[in-house]
LUMLOPA-282109 format. One line per field, with one value per residue (C-alpha): residue number from 1; x, y, z. Coordinates in Angstrom, 3 decimals, always signed. Each point is the difference from the previous one (the first is absolute). Layout:
n = NUM; ...
c1 = X; ...
c2 = Y; ...
c3 = Z; ...
END
This chain:
n = 1; 2; 3; 4; 5; 6; 7; 8; 9; 10; 11; 12; 13; 14; 15; 16; 17; 18; 19; 20; 21; 22; 23; 24; 25; 26; 27; 28; 29; 30; 31; 32; 33; 34; 35; 36; 37; 38; 39; 40; 41; 42; 43; 44; 45; 46; 47; 48; 49; 50; 51; 52; 53; 54; 55; 56; 57; 58; 59; 60; 61; 62; 63; 64; 65; 66; 67; 68; 69; 70; 71; 72; 73; 74; 75; 76; 77; 78; 79; 80; 81; 82; 83; 84; 85; 86; 87; 88; 89; 90; 91; 92; 93
c1 = +140.287; +1.254; -3.272; -0.654; +3.097; -0.954; -3.129; +1.431; +0.648; -3.249; -1.638; +2.477; -0.876; -3.784; +1.293; +1.092; -2.932; -2.369; +1.946; +0.014; -3.822; -0.681; +1.474; -1.842; -3.092; +0.857; +0.807; -3.288; -1.962; +1.203; -0.759; -3.696; -0.254; +0.810; -2.309; -3.009; -0.525; -2.748; -3.172; +0.560; +3.624; -1.851; -2.835; +2.327; +2.179; -2.771; -2.440; +0.723; -0.710; -3.074; -1.918; -2.077; -1.401; -0.691; -2.014; -1.753; -0.929; -1.058; -2.049; -1.664; -1.064; -1.325; -2.181; -1.103; -0.883; -1.863; -2.400; -0.462; -0.810; -2.427; -2.178; -3.166; -2.602; -2.214; +2.826; +0.389; -3.851; +0.234; +3.182; -0.434; +3.621; -0.555; -3.318; +1.349; +2.860; -2.560; -2.152; +3.524; +0.883; -3.621; -1.911; -2.941; -0.460
c2 = +79.893; +3.270; +1.459; -2.894; +1.578; +3.484; -0.882; -1.645; +3.286; +0.824; -3.093; +0.741; +3.350; -1.220; -2.250; +2.839; +1.982; -2.727; +0.253; +3.585; +0.125; -2.945; +2.515; +2.942; -2.250; -0.921; +3.388; +1.272; -2.665; +0.819; +3.560; -1.076; -1.685; +2.791; +2.121; -2.128; -1.161; -2.522; +1.249; -0.468; +1.950; +2.632; +0.674; -0.173; +2.645; +2.412; -0.373; +3.196; +1.688; -1.649; -0.849; +3.080; -1.581; -3.332; +1.415; +2.035; -2.833; -2.038; +2.762; +0.860; -3.532; -0.621; +2.818; -0.991; -3.615; +0.951; +2.433; -2.258; -2.732; +1.974; +0.790; -1.642; -0.578; +2.668; +2.872; -1.366; +0.588; +3.545; +0.966; +1.894; -0.757; -3.768; +0.221; +2.309; -2.426; -3.233; +1.544; +0.238; -3.581; -1.422; +2.186; -1.950; +1.190
c3 = +52.849; +0.744; +0.429; +2.905; +1.608; -0.044; +1.673; +2.855; +2.122; -0.626; +1.674; +3.193; -0.112; +0.356; +2.937; +1.975; -0.687; +1.096; +3.008; +0.549; -0.963; +2.821; +2.526; -1.090; +0.089; +3.759; +0.879; -1.407; +1.673; +3.356; -0.987; -0.824; +3.367; +1.857; -2.269; +0.324; +3.403; +0.884; +1.262; +3.727; -0.197; -2.070; +2.470; +3.041; -1.708; -1.478; +3.143; +1.576; -3.319; -0.810; +3.155; -0.140; -3.452; +1.475; +3.158; -2.448; -2.251; +3.012; +1.638; -3.457; -0.784; +3.414; -0.306; -3.684; +1.403; +2.898; -1.744; -3.128; +2.471; +1.783; -2.682; -0.494; -2.738; +1.446; -0.190; -3.779; -0.682; +1.740; -1.845; -3.382; -1.092; +0.259; -1.690; -2.922; -0.793; +0.351; -2.374; -2.316; +0.636; -0.731; -2.450; +0.214; +3.979
END
């Protein structure tokens, strides 16, 4: 019986610690909410630093798309690079 009476303060301390840990968890969640912003908030805040990269990707993508869509089968036949790689893919060619 004495053993059970001695354990009682441990259980009450656990309850207090659980309240403290809940408060700490809530505080850390609030910090995490500020630390990890949603994508729209992040892009709005970081737009001044990232706009050159976004413009560069857009321009580069447009140029590559324009040139690759402009290639014809005739260009492929005349290209030594394409012929070499065609042979590597199909060794029977």
